[in-house]
LUMMI-619839 format. One record per atom (N, C-alpha, C, O, CB): x, y, z. Coordinates in pm, whole numbers, padded with zeros to 5 digits, always signed. Each point is the difference from the previous one (the first is absolute). Last residue first. Glycine has a CB too. Example, Ala and Ser with C-alpha at 12.3 -4.5 7.8 and 13.67 -1.06 7.14 Angstrom:
% LUMMI-619839
+01285-00225+00708/+00082+00119+00006/-00077+00109+00073/+00051+00111+00017/+00067-00174-00232/-00089-00509+00208/-00089+00119+00000/+00090+00120+00000/+00104-00002+00066/-00293-00115+00059/
END
This chain:
% LUMMI-619839
-03776+04381-02862/+00060+00081+00132/+00149+00020-00041/+00078+00058+00076/-00238-00171+00125/-00100-00121-00531/-00100+00054+00047/+00038+00062+00175/-00088+00020+00084/-00066-00196-00278/+00332-00019-00335/+00048-00001+00127/-00146+00102+00069/-00066+00079-00068/+00393-00109+00006/-00100-00242-00405/-00127+00063+00022/+00009+00007+00188/+00018-00106+00060/-00172-00010-00329/+00604+00054-00061/-00109-00061+00071/-00074+00077+00043/+00047+00105+00043/+00053-00254+00006/+00203+00281-00485/-00038+00021+00140/-00079-00104+00090/-00107-00012-00060/+00113+00228-00032/+00232-00374-00361/-00110+00062+00044/+00051+00019+00155/+00063-00076+00073/-00256-00030-00257/+00539-00059-00283/-00103+00010+00156/-00055+00104+00041/+00048+00112-00016/+00071-00241+00100/-00124+00061-00598/+00110+00007+00090/-00059-00046+00159/-00116-00019+00036/+00238+00226-00204/-00387-00068-00235/+00045-00103-00025/+00117-00060+00126/+00013-00121+00016/-00084+00203-00279/-00153+00342+00258/-00120-00109-00112/+00035-00146+00020/-00080-00092+00015/+00065+00265-00234/+00294+00233+00336/-00090-00047+00118/-00095-00109-00052/-00057-00082+00072/+00064+00317+00044/+00310+00021-00406/+00024-00118+00065/-00065-00079+00109/+00021-00116+00034/+00137+00211-00110/-00153+00445+00096/+00034-00074-00129/+00056-00144+00031/+00080-00017+00092/-00025+00246-00208/-00422-00001+00401/+00143+00011-00044/+00037-00059-00090/-00062-00100-00037/+00108+00133+00202/-00537+00176-00129/+00062-00134+00030/+00163+00072+00006/+00031+00112-00040/-00230-00326-00105/-00107+00604+00216/+00014-00115-00106/+00093-00091+00040/+00098+00032+00067/-00151+00103-00243/-00146+00164+00537/+00061+00039-00108/-00020-00130-00067/-00058-00095+00053/+00221+00281+00030/-00354-00077+00326/-00072+00007-00106/+00060+00042-00117/-00054+00072-00083/-00100-00045+00224/+00369-00085+00313/-00064-00113-00043/-00118-00005-00093/-00075-00098-00002/+00160+00048+00197/+00213+00420-00069/+00052-00083-00100/-00082-00126+00006/+00010-00073-00099/+00222+00175+00112/-00324+00243+00333/-00075+00004-00176/+00057-00070-00069/-00071-00027-00097/+00012+00225+00074/+00052-00355+00522/+00012+00118-00091/-00008-00025-00127/-00019-00104-00063/+00138+00197+00203/-00075-00445+00265/-00104+00091-00019/+00043+00164-00039/+00016+00093+00080/-00137-00265+00092/+00276-00378-00034/+00058+00099-00078/-00148+00092-00051/-00084-00045-00077/+00331-00125-00006/-00269-00259+00379/+00095+00128+00040/+00019+00124-00070/+00015+00107+00059/+00091-00269+00015/-00321-00207-00200/-00061+00079+00053/+00052+00092+00090/-00049+00103+00048/-00078-00249-00099/+00282-00133-00443/-00001+00016+00180/-00062+00107+00057/+00019+00111-00049/+00182-00203+00058/-00258+00006-00447/-00019-00095+00048/+00012-00022+00119/-00071-00069+00073/+00102+00032-00239/+00081+00410-00138/-00132-00005+00070/-00029-00142+00095/-00078+00009+00095/-00007+00147-00309/+00424-00082-00096/+00074+00017+00141/-00155+00030+00089/-00010-00004+00123/+00307+00132-00209/-00288-00283-00393/-00011-00093+00122/+00074+00029+00109/+00051-00084+00074/-00091-00073-00211/-00162+00518-00263/+00098-00071+00062/-00025-00095+00118/-00070+00034+00095/+00179+00148-00178/-00485-00099-00317/+00061+00080+00099/+00120-00108+00035/+00005-00121-00026/-00233+00276+00123/-00184-00146-00505/+00125-00070+00067/+00074+00124+00083/+00022+00110-00051/+00018-00311-00159/-00562+00274+00072/+00123-00022-00059/+00108-00021+00155/+00000+00032+00119/-00070+00137-00390/-00491-00054+00080/+00054-00097+00070/+00143+00022-00052/+00007+00017-00121/-00218-00179+00153/-00304+00403+00009/+00127-00033-00081/+00076-00053+00103/-00018+00011+00122/+00019+00166-00302/-00578-00123+00158/+00149+00020+00085/+00128-00017-00132/-00019-00036-00117/-00086-00105+00397/-00395+00204-00323/+00018+00045+00094/+00156+00032+00112/+00041+00072+00091/-00282-00170-00172/+00066-00179-00333/+00004+00121-00044/+00038+00069+00127/+00101+00068-00022/-00265-00093-00173/+00014-00388+00258/+00113-00021-00046/+00030+00183-00053/+00105+00037+00052/-00142-00359-00120/-00326+00258+00442/+00009-00031-00122/+00171+00016-00071/+00071+00094+00035/-00353-00019-00027/+00174-00235+00493/-00036+00117-00069/+00020-00012-00134/+00082-00087-00029/-00037+00207+00207/-00245-00493+00133/+00149+00032-00031/-00029+00129-00090/-00098+00004-00074/+00221-00268+00078/-00462+00166+00419/+00012-00093-00147/+00155+00053-00042/+00063+00063+00085/-00362-00067-00192/-00026+00121+00506/+00085-00073+00027/+00031-00094-00128/-00011-00123-00003/-00057+00157+00249/-00277+00269-00193/+00141+00077+00001/+00077-00104-00026/+00067+00007-00103/-00094+00175+00265/-00403-00306-00110/+00009+00025-00155/+00145+00098+00019/+00048+00045-00105/-00358-00051+00003/+00100-00169+00531/+00068-00102-00063/+00043+00065-00170/+00095-00056-00054/-00249-00153+00228/-00055+00479+00150/+00128-00008+00026/+00069-00124-00109/+00110+00003-00055/-00167+00091+00327/-00415-00058-00142/+00013+00131-00099/+00179+00013-00011/+00037+00073-00092/-00304+00084+00189/+00076-00531+00147/-00014+00028-00145/+00026+00129-00058/+00033+00016-00117/-00181-00172+00137/+00241+00110+00459/+00070-00088-00096/-00035+00009-00163/+00080+00030-00089/-00075-00181+00301/-00161+00576+00085/-00024-00155-00026/+00115-00072-00061/+00064+00051-00092/-00298-00001+00057/+00258+00496+00241/+00000-00118-00084/-00024-00136+00016/+00078-00059+00075/+00037+00190-00130/-00067+00288+00386/-00157-00110-00066/+00019-00068-00111/-00088-00081-00030/-00075+00231+00088/+00557+00114+00076/-00044-00108+00094/-00132-00074+00003/-00026-00114+00039/+00166+00238+00073/+00212+00082-00482/-00114+00041+00034/-00068-00106+00134/-00050-00110-00026/+00037+00221-00249/+00420-00089-00027/+00006+00092+00123/-00151-00008+00088/-00017+00031+00118/+00201+00144-00263/-00106-00348-00311/+00064-00102+00113/+00016+00041+00123/+00024-00075+00095/+00087-00011-00246/-00323+00365-00188/-00078-00063+00044/+00030-00101+00085/-00079-00048+00081/-00008+00122-00244/+00386+00218-00027/-00102+00084+00077/-00124-00101+00085/-00050+00018+00111/+00096+00191-00317/+00280-00292-00123/+00087-00006+00109/-00108+00026+00143/-00002-00037+00117/+00238+00134-00284/-00356-00110-00317/-00007-00130+00074/+00073+00023+00161/-00023-00072+00097/+00038-00077-00357/-00059+00493-00016/-00109-00013+00034/-00041-00146+00084/-00087-00031+00081/+00066+00202-00282/+00461+00024+00002/-00042+00061+00107/-00153-00036+00061/-00027+00026+00118/+00194+00144-00216/+00118-00577-00075/-00021+00138-00035/-00056+00084+00089/-00039-00041+00109/+00024-00033-00301/+00337-00419+00242/-00145+00088+00025/+00006+00149-00082/+00104+00066-00008/-00132-00178+00279/+00238-00454-00242/+00034+00166-00024/-00095+00070-00021/-00080-00024-00091/+00257-00007+00005/+00018-00490+00288/-00119+00098-00065/+00011+00148+00030/+00025+00060+00104/-00182-00249-00079/+00567-00157-00129/-00088+00061+00104/-00096+00038-00064/+00000+00030-00119/+00144+00038+00261/+00077-00523-00346/+00014+00153+00006/-00085+00074+00098/-00106-00054+00032/+00159+00039-00263/+00102-00528+00029/-00051+00074+00118/+00039+00139-00037/+00112+00013-00051/-00089-00201+00233/+00222-00172-00402/-00188-00035-00026/-00082+00086+00115/-00109-00046+00034/+00139-00243-00116/+00435+00429-00231/-00016-00044+00118/-00153-00044-00018/-00078+00037-00088/+00270+00113+00218/+00064-00007-00477/+00082+00014+00077/-00046-00073+00137/+00084-00057+00070/-00009+00264-00205/-00324-00186-00269/+00112-00066-00036/+00098-00025+00113/+00068-00103+00008/-00107+00199-00225/-00378+00142+00265/-00004-00135+00010/+00113-00055-00040/+00022-00108+00055/-00234+00110-00077/+00111+00469+00046/+00111-00050+00100/-00026-00190-00006/+00065-00077+00071/-00074+00353+00128/-00233+00024-00527/+00154+00054+00013/+00059-00041+00126/+00115+00039+00018/-00160+00163-00151/-00415-00353+00064/+00093-00022-00129/+00132+00049+00024/+00094-00078-00019/-00279+00102-00134/-00046-00045+00619/-00064+00013-00127/+00104-00035-00129/+00112-00043+00025/-00273+00228+00096/+00100-00458+00374/+00081+00133-00098/-00128+00039-00119/-00101-00056-00043/+00415-00058+00053/-00526-00047+00518/+00070-00020-00129/+00083+00052-00138/-00054+00093-00061/-00090-00178+00170/+00114+00250+00434/-00123-00038-00106/+00105-00104-00097/+00122-00016-00001/-00312+00288-00007/+00252-00031+00522/+00026-00027-00131/-00091-00062-00063/-00100-00044+00056/+00293+00044-00010/-00087+00335+00435/-00120-00054-00091/+00050-00051-00139/+00020+00093-00078/-00181+00078+00190/+00468-00037+00357/-00056+00048-00121/-00080-00087-00071/+00053-00111-00011/+00121+00239+00000/-00085-00034+00557/+00052-00102-00110/-00079+00080-00159/-00103+00067-00008/+00107-00348+00214/+00129+00429+00350/-00065+00033-00102/+00020-00136-00114/+00101-00069+00016/-00066+00352+00053/+00012-00066+00525/+00073-00069-00142/-00099-00002-00084/-00112+00031+00040/+00273-00185+00051/-00050+00363+00448/-00111+00036-00130/+00092-00096-00144/+00114+00025-00038/-00215+00306+00143/+00107-00296+00486/+00081-00060-00140/-00100+00010-00104/-00103-00067-00003/+00259-00114+00113/-00233+00476+00374/-00044-00078-00094/+00101-00048-00126/+00037+00089-00077/-00248+00027+00160/+00283+00022+00471/-00011+00061-00087/-00038-00106-00123/+00042-00115+00014/+00108+00301+00105/-00076-00275+00334/-00085+00058-00037/-00055+00056-00126/-00119+00023-00026/+00187-00025+00209/+00287-00218+00033/+00024+00049+00031/-00129+00122-00020/+00007+00117+00035/+00233-00257-00040/-00190-00311-00165/-00009-00005+00139/+00029+00152+00083/-00010-00006+00123/+00086-00259-00165/-00329+00214-00419/+00150-00044+00027/-00011-00005+00132/-00105+00042+00048/+00240+00058-00229/-00550-00109-00141/+00059+00023+00030/+00130-00040+00091/+00009-00120+00028/-00195+00204-00120/-00055-00110-00422/+00004-00078+00116/+00083+00108+00120/+00090+00070-00046/-00087-00333-00114/-00245+00258-00397/+00014+00097+00097/+00044-00143+00159/-00073-00098+00018/-00158+00361-00171/+00171-00189-00464/-00046-00070+00137/+00062+00080+00128/+00062+00105-00020/-00066-00352-00103/-00082+00270-00458/+00049+00051+00116/-00039-00087+00137/-00106-00062+00009/+00095+00290-00142/+00012-00190-00487/-00083-00033+00116/+00125+00016+00125/+00120-00002-00025/-00324-00186-00119/+00136+00372-00403/+00108-00083+00090/-00105-00023+00116/-00111+00050-00016/+00378+00066-00046/-00154+00062-00486/-00133-00047+00088/+00072-00058+00115/+00099-00071-00018/-00285+00008-00175/+00434+00427-00118/-00048-00117+00041/-00080-00026+00089/-00021+00074+00097/+00172-00106-00163/-00079+00483-00261/+00041-00054+00134/-00055-00174-00016/-00091-00035-00075/+00059+00313+00235/+00277+00140-00492/-00112-00126+00040/-00005-00022+00163/+00087+00021+00084/-00027-00165-00323/+00255+00557-00110/-00005-00095+00078/-00177-00043+00008/-00091+00072-00042/+00346+00021+00170/+00034+00067-00603/-00085+00035+00105/-00006-00062+00135/+00019-00118-00029/-00124+00170-00150/+00289-00100-00254/+00107+00014+00081/-00067+00054+00148/+00056+00025+00107/+00121+00025-00328/-00378-00218-00222/+00048+00163+00028/+00080+00023+00070/+00065+00103-00021/-00225-00039-00001/+00035-00505-00075/+00089+00043-00112/+00020+00142+00005/+00087+00060-00063/-00161-00238-00077/+00074-00114+00581/-00123+00028-00088/+00101+00082-00151/+00116+00042+00000/-00360+00008+00258/+00468-00413+00006/-00047+00129+00046/-00101+00025-00067/-00044-00093-00067/+00229+00173+00127/+00184-00492+00099/-00139-00005-00048/-00041+00144+00021/-00003+00033+00119/-00052-00287-00060/+00556-00032-00096/-00094+00090+00044/-00102+00042-00041/+00007+00036-00117/+00129-00001+00174/+00206-00471+00029/-00104+00071-00116/-00066+00092+00094/-00058-00029+00105/-00001-00173-00288/+00497-00168+00249/-00085+00116+00050/-00069+00024-00102/+00041-00041-00108/+00094+00139+00258/+00103-00592-00097/+00010+00146-00111/-00109+00073+00020/-00107-00035-00049/+00215-00064-00142/+00159-00346+00375/-00125+00099+00051/+00055+00105-00083/+00113+00048-00004/-00191-00109+00269/+00288-00450-00366/-00031+00136+00020/-00078+00068+00039/-00103-00043-00052/+00183+00018-00045/+00020-00451-00038/+00048+00040+00149/-00031+00134+00042/-00017+00029+00118/+00198-00173-00143/-00407+00036-00395/+00070-00124+00028/+00003+00035+00140/-00105+00011+00065/+00249-00079-00282/-00385+00388+00132/+00063-00020-00154/+00131-00094+00052/+00112+00049+00015/-00188+00222-00163/-00397+00013+00396/+00102-00123-00026/+00038-00041-00135/-00071-00023-00098/-00022-00059+00288/-00096+00599+00006/-00009-00115-00130/+00101-00115+00074/+00113+00034+00034/-00137+00149-00296/-00252+00219+00569/+00126-00070-00042/-00011-00136-00102/-00060-00105+00022/+00140+00196+00217/-00299+00424-00040/-00019-00143+00003/+00103-00040-00087/+00057+00069-00084/-00299-00082+00128/+00055+00498+00249/+00098-00067-00098/-00032-00169-00033/-00078-00051+00081/+00268+00236+00023/-00397+00389-00088/-00016-00135+00066/+00102-00116-00074/+00025-00011-00120/-00295+00080+00180/+00122+00517-00007/-00009-00144-00069/+00048-00085+00079/+00020+00025+00119/+00001+00038-00326/-00153+00354+00415/+00039+00037-00153/+00007-00098-00098/-00037+00027-00114/+00157+00130+00201/-00437-00117+00362/+00104-00078-00080/+00014+00078-00126/-00084+00035-00083/+00028-00270+00178/-00256+00196+00398/+00035+00065-00106/+00126-00037-00030/+00079-00038+00086/-00218+00203-00043/-00230-00402+00244/+00119+00023-00014/+00052+00059-00095/+00027-00085-00085/-00030-00054+00190/-00499+00052+00172/+00089+00029-00117/+00126+00000+00031/+00021+00026+00119/-00171+00093-00213/-00226-00377+00338/+00063+00123+00033/+00077+00010-00172/+00019-00096-00074/+00024+00073+00410/-00448-00265+00016/+00084+00036-00139/+00027+00116+00045/-00051+00075+00083/-00046-00191-00282/-00187-00188+00497/+00149+00067+00045/+00064-00002-00127/+00094-00078-00011/-00058-00007+00258/-00477-00118-00150/+00003+00109+00064/+00121+00097+00032/+00011+00093+00081/-00182-00224-00019/+00071-00286-00318/-00141+00055+00018/+00021+00141+00037/-00061+00093-00054/-00048-00312+00130/+00486-00036-00158/-00040+00014-00158/-00161+00082+00053/-00056+00081-00075/+00201-00360-00091/+00105+00095+00528/+00076+00159-00041/-00032+00011-00124/+00055+00096-00053/+00150-00085+00187/-00393-00396+00050/-00076+00110+00068/+00055+00155-00015/-00052+00108+00028/-00004-00300+00138/+00204-00256-00434/-00143+00031+00023/-00027+00155+00082/-00055+00097-00053/+00023-00383+00065/+00479+00047-00090/-00009+00125-00072/-00175+00035+00015/-00038+00116-00014/+00277-00174-00176/+00008-00358+00412/+00074+00100+00034/-00030+00166-00065/+00049+00103+00046/+00111-00324-00016/-00457-00205-00095/-00017+00100+00148/+00114+00105+00012/-00021+00109+00054/-00081-00313+00089/-00082+00016-00618/+00106+00012+00091/+00000+00047+00133/+00019+00120+00021/+00056-00103-00204/-00415+00023-00205/-00004-00100+00094/+00117-00028+00066/-00028-00084+00086/-00130+00005-00204/+00065+00446-00133/-00101-00017+00109/-00001-00100+00029/-00083-00022+00088/-00034+00151-00130/+00465-00027-00261/-00033+00093+00107/-00082-00003+00131/+00024+00040+00114/+00011+00044-00300/+00147-00329-00270/-00012-00077+00189/-00029+00131+00071/+00007-00008+00122/+00207-00211-00102/-00128+00288-00458/-00102-00107-00041/-00002-00039+00154/-00094-00072+00032/+00144-00021-00316/+00299+00460+00199/-00150+00041+00006/-00102-00108-00011/-00114+00045+00012/+00185+00158-00110/+00406-00241+00393/-00060-00034-00166/-00160+00031-00011/-00092-00050+00065/+00273-00169-00101/+00276+00420+00337/-00167-00044+00037/-00074-00030-00125/-00060+00088-00062/+00041+00070+00265/+00598-00061-00014/-00105+00014-00134/-00130-00107+00091/+00008-00094+00079/+00208+00109-00371/+00191+00032+00563/-00022+00110-00072/-00127+00035-00077/-00067+00103+00013/+00284-00137-00012/-00191-00172+00469/-00031-00039-00148/+00010+00083-00095/-00099+00066-00031/-00027-00191+00106/+00363-00121+00405/-00077+00112-00092/-00008+00009-00098/+00082-00049-00077/-00053+00138+00173/-00001-00454+00307/+00051+00007-00132/-00104+00123-00005/-00117+00009+00038/+00212-00276-00147/-00007+00250+00616/-00046-00109-00111/+00037+00050-00117/+00064+00104+00008/-00254-00187+00100/+00279+00236+00370/+00111-00079-00116/-00056-00073-00085/+00049-00106-00038/+00111+00080+00175/-00492+00190+00170/+00100+00174+00005/+00127-00090-00099/+00043+00082-00082/-00085+00094+00418/-00409-00432-00403/+00103-00013+00116/+00109+00136-00048/+00046+00026-00111/-00066-00345+00161/-00506+00362-00203/+00126-00072+00007/+00105-00001+00101/+00005+00080+00093/-00052-00050-00288/-00378+00234+00128/-00007-00094+00095/+00099-00115-00061/-00029-00116+00031/-00226+00188+00058/+00219+00353-00281/+00033-00021+00118/-00012-00085+00093/+00047+00011+00113/-00057+00134-00171/+00213-00140-00459/-00115-00011+00096/-00010+00010+00134/+00071-00076+00066/-00106-00030-00210/+00427+00257-00234/-00024-00086+00098/-00147+00023+00107/-00010+00074+00098/+00289-00090-00130/+00025+00171-00458/-00122-00002+00038/+00000-00102+00160/+00024-00118-00028/-00114+00161-00271/+00436+00244-00010/+00005-00140+00033/-00113-00001+00123/+00024+00034+00115/+00253-00086-00193/-00035+00503-00013/-00022-00097-00133/+00011-00152+00074/+00102-00046+00050/+00028+00225-00265/-00257+00278+00490/+00144-00068-00031/-00095-00114-00113/-00118-00036+00003/+00323+00061+00288/-00375+00495-00229/-00038-00143+00021/+00120-00093-00046/+00054+00011-00110/-00311+00047+00072/+00111+00493+00110/+00072-00069-00015/-00015-00157+00053/-00017-00024+00119/+00116+00248-00137/-00441+00228-00112/+00089-00076+00100/+00083-00093-00060/-00034-00033-00113/-00124+00054+00273/-00258+00370-00275/+00098-00042-00023/+00077-00059+00108/+00003+00062+00106/-00032+00078-00271/-00513-00094+00086/+00116+00053+00078/+00137-00090-00096/-00008-00108-00058/-00149+00148+00353/-00420+00130-00352/+00124-00050-00058/+00128+00044+00074/+00038+00117+00011/-00157-00117-00226/-00387-00032+00430/+00061+00076-00075/+00128-00049-00043/+00058-00063+00089/-00180+00222+00008/-00202-00337+00215/-00079+00010-00135/+00086+00067-00092/-00036-00003-00118/-00190+00015+00218/+00295-00156+00364/-00099+00122-00013/-00043+00020-00151/-00087+00079-00037/+00203+00044+00243/+00178-00432-00097/-00065-00061+00080/-00097+00122+00002/-00111-00033+00041/+00282-00145+00082/+00166+00151-00515/-00011+00034+00120/-00156-00064+00052/-00088-00036-00078/+00268+00260+00031/+00103-00400-00417/-00150+00119+00034/+00028-00008+00173/+00017-00114+00043/-00266+00038-00278/+00699+00060-00085/-00092-00058+00049/-00121+00055+00052/-00006+00118+00031/+00174-00229-00012/+00353+00094-00283/-00137+00070+00003/-00119-00109+00080/-00020-00118-00030/+00092+00264-00228/+00530-00126+00213/-00119-00059-00015/-00142+00106+00029/+00007+00097+00076/+00145-00327-00006/+00427+00109-00076/-00087+00103-00003/-00155-00081-00064/-00012-00087-00086/+00241+00299+00050/+00182-00498+00274/-00045+00030-00154/-00091+00125+00045/-00044-00013+00114/+00040-00254-00254/+00438-00064+00386/-00144+00099+00018/-00059+00047-00158/+00070-00005-00101/+00036+00128+00360/+00188-00575-00192/-00012+00149-00016/-00120+00046+00048/-00111-00052+00002/+00243+00052-00188/-00084-00459+00096/+00060-00003+00146/+00010+00171-00008/-00009+00040+00115/+00173-00317-00079/-00178+00106-00532/-00046-00051+00131/+00056+00042+00121/+00120+00026+00000/-00164-00193-00117/+00147+00477-00252/+00013-00156+00022/-00109+00003+00084/-00063+00094+00048/+00315-00166-00066/-00101+00474-00344/-00037-00012+00142/-00030-00132-00025/-00032-00038-00112/-00054+00265+00205/+00397+00062-00394/-00018-00141+00028/-00077-00023+00148/+00067-00031+00098/+00159-00016-00250/-00148+00500-00023/+00002-00071-00114/+00016-00173+00010/+00013-00068-00102/+00082+00305+00017/-00252+00241+00336/+00020-00093+00028/+00032-00068-00153/-00077+00031-00091/-00054-00003+00333/+00126+00518-00020/-00037-00076-00113/+00079-00183+00037/+00117-00009+00039/-00124+00293-00234/-00124+00061+00619/+00060-00020-00134/-00036-00115-00088/-00065-00102+00026/+00236+00209+00078/-00455+00201+00302/+00044-00114-00061/+00096+00023-00119/-00027+00083-00087/-00183-00180+00168/+00025+00435+00245/+00141-00096+00023/+00014-00108-00098/+00111-00051-00017/-00123+00080+00262/-00360+00289-00249/+00127+00054-00065/+00127-00104+00028/+00101-00014-00068/-00194+00274+00104/-00420-00366-00154/+00093+00008+00115/+00152+00012-00020/+00082-00078-00050/-00255-00050+00146/-00418+00290-00309/+00171-00069-00027/+00088+00022+00150/-00005+00091+00082/+00024-00002-00385/-00549-00030+00333/+00128+00022+00016/+00123-00083-00061/+00060-00093+00054/-00177+00177+00125/-00389-00188-00323/+00058-00025+00083/+00125+00119-00001/+00033+00031-00115/-00134-00290+00106/-00280+00122-00295/-00038+00095+00090/+00104+00014+00129/-00036+00070+00094/-00209-00121-00181/+00279-00226-00335/-00103-00040+00120/-00033+00083+00081/-00075-00040+00089/+00143-00136-00088/+00222+00334-00353/-00128-00098-00071/-00076-00016+00122/-00106+00061+00014/+00226-00214-00211/+00286+00258+00358/-00097+00133-00035/-00133-00063-00048/-00107+00002+00060/+00307+00172-00145/+00120-00518+00178/-00032+00075+00113/-00108+00107-00066/-00121-00016+00009/+00368-00024+00130/+00012-00132-00505/-00137-00083+00061/-00058+00048+00121/-00121+00025-00005/+00208-00224-00080/+00278+00437-00067/-00070+00019-00068/-00159-00092+00019/-00116+00040-00003/+00356+00041-00121/+00206-00126+00403/-00086+00099+00002/-00088+00030-00104/-00078+00076+00057/+00226-00013+00068/+00093-00410-00189/-00080-00005+00141/-00087+00096+00004/-00123-00005-00009/+00291-00076+00130/+00158+00107-00434/-00140-00045-00104/-00071-00060+00189/-00121-00022+00005/+00237-00109-00385/+00326+00353+00430/-00147+00117-00087/-00110-00074-00073/-00091+00052-00065/+00265+00135-00010/+00173-00442+00293/-00049+00085+00082/-00082+00094-00069/-00114+00029+00036/+00292-00066+00104/-00095-00449-00308/+00039+00110-00013/-00033+00088+00093/-00116-00029+00032/+00122-00026-00223/+00025-00490+00200/-00115+00114+00001/+00087+00124-00008/+00093-00001+00081/-00287-00120+00073/+00207-00477-00260/+00058+00126+00016/-00126+00128-00005/-00108+00006-00058/+00349-00122-00061/-00197-00462+00236/-00054+00090-00069/+00099+00164-00020/+00110-00001+00054/-00348-00155+00041/+00192-00467+00030/+00057+00125-00002/-00083+00132-00070/-00086-00021-00086/+00295-00136+00089/-00351-00300+00067/+00083+00024+00114/+00067+00090-00017/+00072+00018+00098/-00065-00196-00042/-00485-00085-00259/+00106+00163-00010/+00091-00009+00140/-00051-00002+00113/-00162+00199-00242/-00045-00642-00195/+00048+00059+00127/+00068+00174-00028/+00077+00041-00087/-00015-00334+00178/
END
């Protein structure tokens, strides 16, 4: 699973410029993005150009009940078969810029957070899917999910899933509306081990309400064995 990540303002601007988009001056660095929140995303517009949008994290298909279960992640292995993701995989793919993401190691009853970033500290894009459904007032409610795949060697001791991470060329193919499933399938693999670095971080980020730079600090003294902060999503 991938249920938290972080994105620094200057790195979002870097990705926007690389993809031919204007940076968003209103965006502030986010250190603990969580399901239910709005995420900066990039997709291909109906006119065939790239567009920057904000999508609510938790995909809800247009045909599902308004109060239906929202999907935070979409498994790469079932994108073509699962009704919740099939149409979005074919027609509504997006990129979610990221500086890094979090995952938790289970140790007895403790949940110990790890931060995963590129070794050089540069940003990257996560593969995503999006959906749109009309609201009673005529506006569109647009949602998204992060695509996940099997873990690489770095992730495997921590968790059994990891997000699909895309490089520049891969990101362009993911956004290409003409790309067919057989052309996209090679993108849905774990990133090589040497493309990521991992480090333990503070359990303060277990609470989604906490969103500051201290989320990326090293663990508090004694946090490995003492009482742990409970993982919360709101």
